[in-house]
C-alpha positions in Angstrom: 8.7 -59.2 -55.6 7.1 -59.6 -52.3 8.3 -62.0 -49.6 6.1 -64.8 -48.5 3.8 -64.2 -45.6 5.7 -65.1 -42.3 2.8 -67.2 -41.1 2.8 -69.3 -44.3 6.5 -69.9 -44.1 6.3 -71.1 -40.6 3.6 -73.5 -41.7 5.7 -74.7 -44.6 8.6 -75.4 -42.1 6.3 -77.3 -39.8 5.0 -79.4 -42.7 8.6 -80.1 -43.8 9.4 -81.2 -40.3 6.5 -83.6 -40.4 7.7 -85.0 -43.7 11.3 -85.4 -42.4 10.2 -87.2 -39.2 8.0 -89.3 -41.3 10.9 -90.2 -43.5 12.9 -91.1 -40.3 10.2 -93.3 -39.0 9.9 -94.9 -42.5 13.6 -95.7 -42.4 13.2 -97.2 -39.0 10.0 -99.1 -39.1 9.8 -100.1 -42.7 13.4 -100.3 -43.7 14.6 -101.6 -40.4 17.3 -99.0 -39.7 17.7 -98.8 -35.9 18.3 -95.2 -34.9 21.4 -94.5 -32.8 21.4 -92.3 -29.8 22.5 -89.2 -31.8 19.8 -89.9 -34.3 17.2 -89.8 -31.6 18.6 -86.6 -30.3 18.5 -85.0 -33.8 14.8 -86.0 -34.1 14.1 -84.2 -30.7 15.9 -81.1 -32.1 13.8 -81.3 -35.3 10.6 -81.8 -33.3 11.5 -78.7 -31.4 11.8 -76.8 -34.7 8.5 -78.2 -35.8 6.7 -77.3 -32.6 8.0 -73.7 -32.6 7.0 -73.3 -36.2 3.6 -74.7 -35.4 3.1 -72.3 -32.5 4.3 -69.4 -34.7 1.8 -70.3 -37.4 -1.0 -70.6 -34.9 -0.1 -67.5 -33.1 0.6 -65.4 -36.2 2.6 -62.8 -34.2 3.6 -59.3 -35.0 7.3 -58.4 -35.7 8.7 -58.9 -32.2 7.0 -62.3 -31.9 8.2 -63.4 -35.4 11.7 -62.5 -34.4 11.5 -64.5 -31.2 10.0 -67.5 -33.0 12.7 -67.2 -35.7 15.4 -67.2 -33.2 14.0 -70.2 -31.3 13.9 -72.1 -34.7 17.4 -71.3 -35.2 18.5 -72.3 -31.7 16.7 -75.8 -32.0 18.3 -76.1 -35.4 21.8 -75.2 -34.0 21.4 -78.0 -31.5 20.5 -80.3 -34.3 23.4 -79.2 -36.3 25.7 -79.8 -33.4 24.5 -83.4 -32.9 24.6 -84.2 -36.6 28.2 -82.9 -36.7 29.0 -85.0 -33.8 27.7 -88.1 -35.5 29.6 -87.2 -38.7 32.7 -86.8 -36.7 32.1 -90.3 -35.2 31.5 -91.7 -38.7 34.9 -90.3 -39.8 37.0 -91.8 -37.0 39.4 -94.7 -37.9 37.8 -98.0 -36.9 40.2 -98.5 -34.0 39.2 -95.1 -32.4 35.4 -95.6 -32.6 33.9 -95.9 -29.1 32.3 -99.1 -28.1 28.7 -99.9 -29.1 26.1 -99.8 -26.4 22.8 -101.4 -26.0 19.7 -99.9 -27.6 17.9 -97.0 -26.1 14.8 -98.9 -25.0 17.0 -101.3 -23.0 18.9 -98.4 -21.6 15.8 -96.7 -20.5 14.7 -99.9 -18.6 18.2 -100.9 -17.2 20.4 -97.8 -16.8 20.1 -94.7 -14.7 18.6 -91.8 -16.5 21.9 -89.7 -16.3 23.7 -92.5 -18.3 20.9 -92.5 -20.9 21.1 -88.8 -21.2 24.9 -88.9 -21.6 24.7 -91.5 -24.4 22.0 -89.4 -26.1 24.2 -86.4 -26.0 27.6 -87.9 -27.0 26.7 -91.1 -28.9 28.3 -94.4 -29.0 29.8 -96.8 -31.5 26.4 -97.4 -33.0 26.4 -93.7 -34.2 29.6 -94.4 -36.1 27.9 -96.9 -38.4 26.8 -95.6 -41.8 23.6 -97.5 -42.5 22.2 -95.6 -45.5 23.4 -93.1 -48.0 21.9 -90.9 -50.7 24.1 -89.3 -53.3 27.1 -90.2 -51.1 25.9 -88.6 -48.0 24.9 -90.4 -44.8 21.8 -89.5 -42.8 23.6 -87.2 -40.5 25.2 -85.5 -43.5 21.7 -84.7 -44.9 20.4 -83.8 -41.4 23.4 -81.3 -41.1 22.4 -79.6 -44.5 18.8 -79.5 -43.3 19.6 -78.0 -40.0 21.9 -75.4 -41.6 19.0 -74.4 -43.8 16.7 -74.2 -40.7 19.2 -72.0 -39.0 19.2 -69.6 -42.1 15.4 -69.8 -42.2 15.1 -68.8 -38.5 17.5 -65.9 -39.0 15.7 -64.8 -42.0 12.3 -64.8 -40.1 13.9 -63.0 -37.2 15.5 -60.2 -39.2 13.6 -59.8 -42.4 11.7 -56.7 -43.2 7.9 -57.1 -43.3 
């Protein structure tokens, strides 16, 4: 059995990222779920995976390039897994240990120094501890963690597979 073409698999990952970001925007704009700071950070990490995959598809590199792109996908996905894990940790805290909720990101961008906005995006706040939606008992960051773990494996596979 032959392995799928590396170019095609990068395209499939890019299309999966488009689908997942579309689902996130659907939950936000159609279902009215306000994304917390860590949700936004996870979207940025997912976007990084998608852009690297699109560039890899368009570039169609040889072995060294494929390895570099695979490792870049894994690095972006590791960032996403870290932030999904952080959000899952916040969601698991007892109610009395949850940090205070902050204002929305759009307000923060208008009213707060950029350093404060970035700190909130990287650490989260009480809004990140709220479970707004579940599927089969897992919250959004739970599903995101599974997806990011799969993307880490995909990137490693692309980087070290025999062609």
